[in-house]
N, CA, C and O atoms as CSV, one atom per row, in Angstrom:
chain,resi,resn,atom,element,x,y,z
A,1,MET,N,N,0.872,-1.246,0.049
A,1,MET,CA,C,0.165,0.149,-0.066
A,1,MET,C,C,0.633,1.044,0.065
A,1,MET,O,O,0.227,1.799,-0.818
A,2,ILE,N,N,1.924,1.934,1.219
A,2,ILE,CA,C,2.406,2.584,1.137
A,2,ILE,C,C,3.755,2.266,2.190
A,2,ILE,O,O,3.588,1.553,3.179
A,3,THR,N,N,4.849,2.760,1.929
A,3,THR,CA,C,5.961,2.664,2.599
A,3,THR,C,C,6.379,3.560,3.592
A,3,THR,O,O,6.185,4.684,3.128
A,4,ALA,N,N,6.997,3.672,5.060
A,4,ALA,CA,C,6.776,4.425,5.683
A,4,ALA,C,C,7.842,5.837,4.969
A,4,ALA,O,O,7.729,7.033,5.238
A,5,ALA,N,N,8.714,5.266,4.140
A,5,ALA,CA,C,9.662,6.230,3.349
A,5,ALA,C,C,8.570,7.087,2.631
A,5,ALA,O,O,8.423,8.305,2.732
A,6,GLN,N,N,7.841,6.220,1.896
A,6,GLN,CA,C,6.790,7.111,1.012
A,6,GLN,C,C,6.083,8.164,1.508
A,6,GLN,O,O,5.614,9.078,0.829
A,7,MET,N,N,5.977,7.994,3.110
A,7,MET,CA,C,5.032,8.391,3.625
A,7,MET,C,C,5.406,9.840,4.233
A,7,MET,O,O,4.536,10.655,4.538
A,8,ARG,N,N,6.887,10.091,4.387
A,8,ARG,CA,C,7.728,10.645,5.008
A,8,ARG,C,C,7.909,11.639,3.732
A,8,ARG,O,O,7.467,12.774,3.909
A,9,ALA,N,N,8.280,11.464,2.943
A,9,ALA,CA,C,8.819,11.751,1.606
A,9,ALA,C,C,7.358,12.889,0.741
A,9,ALA,O,O,7.441,14.009,0.237
A,10,ALA,N,N,6.090,11.897,0.916
A,10,ALA,CA,C,4.794,12.743,0.420
A,10,ALA,C,C,4.854,13.671,1.649
A,10,ALA,O,O,5.303,14.793,1.418
A,11,ARG,N,N,4.561,13.459,2.641
A,11,ARG,CA,C,4.509,14.429,3.686
A,11,ARG,C,C,5.399,15.748,3.860
A,11,ARG,O,O,4.867,16.819,4.151
A,12,ALA,N,N,6.953,15.603,3.645
A,12,ALA,CA,C,7.453,16.449,3.201
A,12,ALA,C,C,7.516,17.381,1.726
A,12,ALA,O,O,7.870,18.546,1.545
A,13,LEU,N,N,7.185,16.692,1.097
A,13,LEU,CA,C,6.920,17.161,-0.411
A,13,LEU,C,C,5.627,18.142,-0.420
A,13,LEU,O,O,5.491,19.053,-1.236
A,14,ALA,N,N,4.604,17.796,0.708
A,14,ALA,CA,C,3.465,18.754,0.635
A,14,ALA,C,C,3.732,19.830,1.726
A,14,ALA,O,O,3.027,20.816,1.935
A,15,GLY,N,N,4.926,19.460,2.421
A,15,GLY,CA,C,4.877,20.653,3.192
A,15,GLY,C,C,4.259,20.873,4.572
A,15,GLY,O,O,4.027,21.960,5.101
A,16,ILE,N,N,4.035,19.653,5.064
A,16,ILE,CA,C,3.204,19.555,6.126
A,16,ILE,C,C,3.926,19.056,7.153
A,16,ILE,O,O,4.996,18.502,6.900
A,17,ASP,N,N,3.513,19.155,8.338
A,17,ASP,CA,C,4.321,18.040,9.611
A,17,ASP,C,C,3.436,17.102,10.220
A,17,ASP,O,O,2.211,17.226,10.240
A,18,GLN,N,N,4.115,16.117,10.740
A,18,GLN,CA,C,3.228,15.108,11.070
A,18,GLN,C,C,1.708,14.907,11.733
A,18,GLN,O,O,0.818,14.121,11.409
A,19,ARG,N,N,1.769,16.365,13.247
A,19,ARG,CA,C,0.280,17.031,13.277
A,19,ARG,C,C,-0.310,17.320,12.386
A,19,ARG,O,O,-1.446,16.887,12.576
A,20,THR,N,N,-0.236,18.002,11.115
A,20,THR,CA,C,-1.015,18.414,10.197
A,20,THR,C,C,-1.252,17.336,9.463
A,20,THR,O,O,-2.082,17.594,8.590
A,21,LEU,N,N,-0.823,16.074,9.437
A,21,LEU,CA,C,-1.244,14.980,8.785
A,21,LEU,C,C,-1.809,14.183,9.591
A,21,LEU,O,O,-2.605,13.428,9.034
A,22,ALA,N,N,-1.684,14.033,10.914
A,22,ALA,CA,C,-2.733,13.451,11.950
A,22,ALA,C,C,-4.514,14.257,11.900
A,22,ALA,O,O,-5.634,13.775,12.064
A,23,GLU,N,N,-4.148,15.296,11.674
A,23,GLU,CA,C,-5.713,16.009,11.907
A,23,GLU,C,C,-6.200,16.271,10.485
A,23,GLU,O,O,-7.307,16.809,10.503
A,24,ARG,N,N,-5.743,16.070,9.315
A,24,ARG,CA,C,-6.093,15.668,8.084
A,24,ARG,C,C,-6.781,14.539,7.870
A,24,ARG,O,O,-7.849,14.484,7.261
A,25,ALA,N,N,-6.044,13.378,8.483
A,25,ALA,CA,C,-6.594,12.330,8.465
A,25,ALA,C,C,-7.173,11.588,9.319
A,25,ALA,O,O,-7.427,10.384,9.326
A,26,GLY,N,N,-7.412,12.647,10.242
A,26,GLY,CA,C,-8.602,12.457,10.884
A,26,GLY,C,C,-7.995,10.939,12.567
A,26,GLY,O,O,-8.717,10.173,13.204
A,27,VAL,N,N,-6.383,11.182,12.650
A,27,VAL,CA,C,-6.228,10.392,13.301
A,27,VAL,C,C,-5.120,10.737,14.324
A,27,VAL,O,O,-4.635,11.714,13.752
A,28,SER,N,N,-4.416,10.590,15.427
A,28,SER,CA,C,-3.988,10.926,16.105
A,28,SER,C,C,-2.211,10.865,15.891
A,28,SER,O,O,-1.557,9.989,15.325
A,29,LEU,N,N,-1.727,12.135,16.569
A,29,LEU,CA,C,-0.039,11.974,16.207
A,29,LEU,C,C,1.018,10.681,16.398
A,29,LEU,O,O,1.995,10.266,15.774
A,30,PRO,N,N,0.399,10.339,17.415
A,30,PRO,CA,C,1.271,8.980,17.573
A,30,PRO,C,C,0.998,7.864,16.538
A,30,PRO,O,O,1.917,7.233,16.015
A,31,THR,N,N,-0.135,7.679,16.302
A,31,THR,CA,C,-0.197,6.653,15.068
A,31,THR,C,C,0.350,7.149,13.691
A,31,THR,O,O,0.674,6.330,12.831
A,32,ILE,N,N,0.456,8.579,13.474
A,32,ILE,CA,C,1.345,8.989,12.598
A,32,ILE,C,C,2.980,8.630,12.938
A,32,ILE,O,O,3.776,8.102,12.161
A,33,GLN,N,N,3.162,8.948,13.933
A,33,GLN,CA,C,4.818,8.446,14.186
A,33,GLN,C,C,5.047,7.354,14.111
A,33,GLN,O,O,6.138,7.157,13.576
A,34,ARG,N,N,4.522,6.471,14.403
A,34,ARG,CA,C,4.141,4.864,14.764
A,34,ARG,C,C,4.574,4.242,13.058
A,34,ARG,O,O,5.495,3.515,12.688
A,35,MET,N,N,3.486,4.888,12.325
A,35,MET,CA,C,3.335,4.312,10.853
A,35,MET,C,C,4.885,4.993,10.340
A,35,MET,O,O,5.721,4.338,9.717
A,36,GLU,N,N,5.014,6.091,10.649
A,36,GLU,CA,C,6.406,6.563,9.211
A,36,GLU,C,C,7.685,6.097,10.360
A,36,GLU,O,O,8.691,6.668,9.939
A,37,ALA,N,N,8.066,5.271,11.676
A,37,ALA,CA,C,9.196,4.805,12.046
A,37,ALA,C,C,8.925,3.402,11.448
A,37,ALA,O,O,9.969,2.769,11.294
A,38,SER,N,N,8.169,2.961,11.194
A,38,SER,CA,C,8.231,1.229,10.837
A,38,SER,C,C,9.310,1.335,9.645
A,38,SER,O,O,9.632,2.295,8.945
A,39,ASP,N,N,9.760,-0.025,9.670
A,39,ASP,CA,C,10.481,-0.374,8.528
A,39,ASP,C,C,9.722,-0.636,6.985
A,39,ASP,O,O,8.752,-1.392,7.041
A,40,GLY,N,N,9.928,-0.311,6.174
A,40,GLY,CA,C,9.480,-1.219,4.592
A,40,GLY,C,C,8.021,-0.608,4.867
A,40,GLY,O,O,7.869,0.470,5.441
A,41,GLN,N,N,6.656,-1.632,4.265
A,41,GLN,CA,C,5.504,-1.319,4.256
A,41,GLN,C,C,4.658,-1.155,4.991
A,41,GLN,O,O,4.355,-2.131,5.677
A,42,VAL,N,N,3.974,-0.011,5.170
A,42,VAL,CA,C,3.277,0.382,6.496
A,42,VAL,C,C,2.206,-0.387,6.719
A,42,VAL,O,O,1.358,-0.556,5.842
A,43,ARG,N,N,2.110,-1.049,8.157
A,43,ARG,CA,C,1.039,-1.822,8.425
A,43,ARG,C,C,0.354,-1.284,9.844
A,43,ARG,O,O,0.749,-0.806,10.907
A,44,GLY,N,N,-1.015,-1.679,9.170
A,44,GLY,CA,C,-2.330,-1.132,10.535
A,44,GLY,C,C,-3.584,-1.335,9.933
A,44,GLY,O,O,-3.822,-2.021,8.939
A,45,VAL,N,N,-4.148,-0.862,10.429
A,45,VAL,CA,C,-6.182,-0.926,10.163
A,45,VAL,C,C,-6.192,-0.364,8.699
A,45,VAL,O,O,-5.838,0.807,8.564
A,46,VAL,N,N,-6.545,-1.048,7.637
A,46,VAL,CA,C,-6.806,-0.609,6.325
A,46,VAL,C,C,-7.282,0.620,6.688
A,46,VAL,O,O,-6.524,1.528,6.349
A,47,ASP,N,N,-8.525,1.054,7.403
A,47,ASP,CA,C,-9.295,2.782,7.471
A,47,ASP,C,C,-8.348,3.388,7.665
A,47,ASP,O,O,-7.995,4.043,6.685
A,48,THR,N,N,-7.586,3.500,8.738
A,48,THR,CA,C,-6.422,4.278,8.937
A,48,THR,C,C,-5.449,4.577,7.787
A,48,THR,O,O,-5.182,5.745,7.502
A,49,LEU,N,N,-4.963,3.637,7.183
A,49,LEU,CA,C,-4.313,4.158,6.283
A,49,LEU,C,C,-4.834,4.266,5.222
A,49,LEU,O,O,-4.012,4.457,4.326
A,50,VAL,N,N,-6.180,4.218,4.800
A,50,VAL,CA,C,-6.872,5.200,3.680
A,50,VAL,C,C,-6.704,6.280,4.154
A,50,VAL,O,O,-5.787,6.973,3.713
A,51,LYS,N,N,-7.566,6.773,5.235
A,51,LYS,CA,C,-7.345,7.766,5.608
A,51,LYS,C,C,-6.046,8.711,5.196
A,51,LYS,O,O,-5.882,9.640,4.405
A,52,VAL,N,N,-5.374,8.140,5.953
A,52,VAL,CA,C,-3.579,8.686,5.631
A,52,VAL,C,C,-3.416,9.031,4.112
A,52,VAL,O,O,-2.943,10.037,3.585
A,53,ILE,N,N,-3.813,8.184,3.707
A,53,ILE,CA,C,-3.217,8.157,1.944
A,53,ILE,C,C,-4.511,9.395,1.479
A,53,ILE,O,O,-4.267,10.240,0.618
A,54,GLN,N,N,-5.349,9.350,1.922
A,54,GLN,CA,C,-6.370,10.169,1.377
A,54,GLN,C,C,-6.033,11.749,1.718
A,54,GLN,O,O,-6.307,12.657,0.933
A,55,ALA,N,N,-5.325,11.974,3.153
A,55,ALA,CA,C,-4.997,13.016,3.448
A,55,ALA,C,C,-3.767,13.231,2.426
A,55,ALA,O,O,-3.954,13.993,1.478
A,56,LEU,N,N,-2.867,12.772,2.534
A,56,LEU,CA,C,-1.512,12.946,1.513
A,56,LEU,C,C,-1.974,13.543,0.216
A,56,LEU,O,O,-1.748,14.729,-0.025
A,57,GLU,N,N,-2.662,12.706,-0.697
A,57,GLU,CA,C,-3.519,13.180,-1.672
A,57,GLU,C,C,-4.162,14.341,-2.080
A,57,GLU,O,O,-3.948,14.860,-3.176
A,58,GLN,N,N,-4.896,14.749,-1.303
A,58,GLN,CA,C,-5.633,16.204,-0.979
A,58,GLN,C,C,-4.493,17.029,-0.320
A,58,GLN,O,O,-4.894,17.889,0.464
A,59,SER,N,N,-3.499,16.959,-0.444
A,59,SER,CA,C,-2.683,17.483,0.292
A,59,SER,C,C,-1.473,18.370,-1.062
A,59,SER,O,O,-0.716,19.340,-1.017
A,60,GLY,N,N,-1.889,17.340,-2.162
A,60,GLY,CA,C,-1.163,17.702,-3.373
A,60,GLY,C,C,-0.257,16.775,-3.998
A,60,GLY,O,O,0.513,17.056,-4.917
A,61,VAL,N,N,-0.437,15.301,-3.272
A,61,VAL,CA,C,0.886,14.382,-3.788
A,61,VAL,C,C,0.106,12.927,-4.278
A,61,VAL,O,O,-0.911,12.293,-3.998
A,62,GLU,N,N,1.312,12.836,-5.223
A,62,GLU,CA,C,0.713,11.226,-5.592
A,62,GLU,C,C,1.348,10.392,-5.213
A,62,GLU,O,O,2.551,10.579,-5.035
A,63,LEU,N,N,0.775,9.220,-4.966
A,63,LEU,CA,C,1.821,7.831,-4.759
A,63,LEU,C,C,1.556,7.305,-5.705
A,63,LEU,O,O,0.531,7.363,-6.384
A,64,ILE,N,N,2.838,6.514,-5.876
A,64,ILE,CA,C,3.531,5.864,-7.033
A,64,ILE,C,C,3.679,4.340,-6.657
A,64,ILE,O,O,4.596,4.029,-5.898
A,65,GLY,N,N,2.923,3.479,-7.092
A,65,GLY,CA,C,3.087,1.810,-6.218
A,65,GLY,C,C,3.778,1.440,-7.366
A,65,GLY,O,O,3.887,2.083,-8.410
A,66,GLU,N,N,4.377,0.013,-7.000
A,66,GLU,CA,C,5.156,-0.765,-7.474
A,66,GLU,C,C,4.496,-1.571,-8.983
A,66,GLU,O,O,5.109,-2.125,-9.895
A,67,GLU,N,N,3.011,-1.358,-8.780
A,67,GLU,CA,C,2.360,-1.675,-10.264
A,67,GLU,C,C,2.061,-0.638,-11.345
A,67,GLU,O,O,1.746,-0.869,-12.513
A,68,GLN,N,N,2.221,0.598,-10.721
A,68,GLN,CA,C,2.064,1.554,-11.455
A,68,GLN,C,C,3.414,1.948,-12.464
A,68,GLN,O,O,4.550,1.929,-11.991
A,69,ALA,N,N,3.130,2.341,-14.045
A,69,ALA,CA,C,4.025,2.502,-15.007
A,69,ALA,C,C,5.327,4.009,-14.727
A,69,ALA,O,O,5.360,5.206,-15.016
A,70,SER,N,N,5.995,3.272,-14.198
A,70,SER,CA,C,6.742,4.972,-14.064
A,70,SER,C,C,8.066,4.497,-14.917
A,70,SER,O,O,8.424,3.323,-15.012
A,71,PRO,N,N,8.603,5.410,-15.407
A,71,PRO,CA,C,10.494,5.273,-16.511
A,71,PRO,C,C,11.316,4.378,-15.360
A,71,PRO,O,O,11.870,3.359,-15.773
A,72,ARG,N,N,11.414,4.670,-14.087
A,72,ARG,CA,C,12.407,4.260,-13.588
A,72,ARG,C,C,11.814,3.166,-13.086
A,72,ARG,O,O,12.651,2.265,-13.036
A,73,GLY,N,N,10.474,2.720,-12.579
A,73,GLY,CA,C,10.088,1.637,-12.176
A,73,GLY,C,C,10.206,2.026,-10.280
A,73,GLY,O,O,10.937,2.988,-10.044
A,74,GLY,N,N,9.628,1.429,-9.177
A,74,GLY,CA,C,9.486,0.922,-8.360
A,74,GLY,C,C,8.404,2.133,-7.521
A,74,GLY,O,O,7.497,2.768,-8.059
A,75,ARG,N,N,8.752,2.186,-6.337
A,75,ARG,CA,C,7.654,3.177,-5.497
A,75,ARG,C,C,8.306,4.745,-5.348
A,75,ARG,O,O,9.507,4.987,-5.228
A,76,GLY,N,N,7.615,5.375,-5.373
A,76,GLY,CA,C,7.703,6.582,-5.090
A,76,GLY,C,C,6.855,7.984,-4.947
A,76,GLY,O,O,5.745,7.476,-5.100
A,77,VAL,N,N,6.570,9.420,-4.759
A,77,VAL,CA,C,5.993,9.884,-4.859
A,77,VAL,C,C,6.268,11.180,-5.602
A,77,VAL,O,O,7.418,11.388,-5.991
A,78,ARG,N,N,5.436,11.951,-5.801
A,78,ARG,CA,C,5.511,13.201,-6.580
A,78,ARG,C,C,4.313,14.195,-6.726
A,78,ARG,O,O,3.159,13.779,-6.627
A,79,LEU,N,N,4.573,15.409,-6.943
A,79,LEU,CA,C,3.328,15.869,-6.822
A,79,LEU,C,C,2.415,16.142,-7.984
A,79,LEU,O,O,2.691,16.148,-9.183
A,80,LYS,N,N,0.991,16.421,-7.236
A,80,LYS,CA,C,0.379,16.340,-8.459
A,80,LYS,C,C,0.486,17.353,-9.643
A,80,LYS,O,O,1.000,18.466,-9.530
A,81,ALA,N,N,-0.173,16.741,-11.042
A,81,ALA,CA,C,-0.229,17.811,-11.890
A,81,ALA,C,C,-1.171,18.519,-11.836
A,81,ALA,O,O,-2.257,17.987,-11.610
A,82,LEU,N,N,-1.095,20.100,-12.040
A,82,LEU,CA,C,-2.264,21.378,-11.437
A,82,LEU,C,C,-2.627,20.959,-13.336
A,82,LEU,O,O,-1.923,20.803,-14.334
A,83,ASP,N,N,-4.273,20.910,-13.001
A,83,ASP,CA,C,-5.258,21.054,-13.513
A,83,ASP,C,C,-4.961,22.226,-14.905
A,83,ASP,O,O,-3.912,22.827,-14.670
A,84,GLY,N,N,-5.526,22.631,-16.095
A,84,GLY,CA,C,-5.366,23.560,-16.537
A,84,GLY,C,C,-4.166,23.931,-17.130
A,84,GLY,O,O,-4.046,25.047,-17.635
């Protein structure tokens, strides 16, 4: 779904801190801290993961999974393209 490194990178790219992400996702700050401190893929309650991913996407970043087409392959994050 999302790795801890992707989560930290997405948050940095969006210019938000852990507290802001927690507020936007409707989860606790310790939850965000635990998720970002994990190794590899973030594990947890699916509903919580979905909320965090949605909050990151609403903050203007796009998560790139291994299954998505990417010139160099692998996971990553990028800013969303502006419409218009």
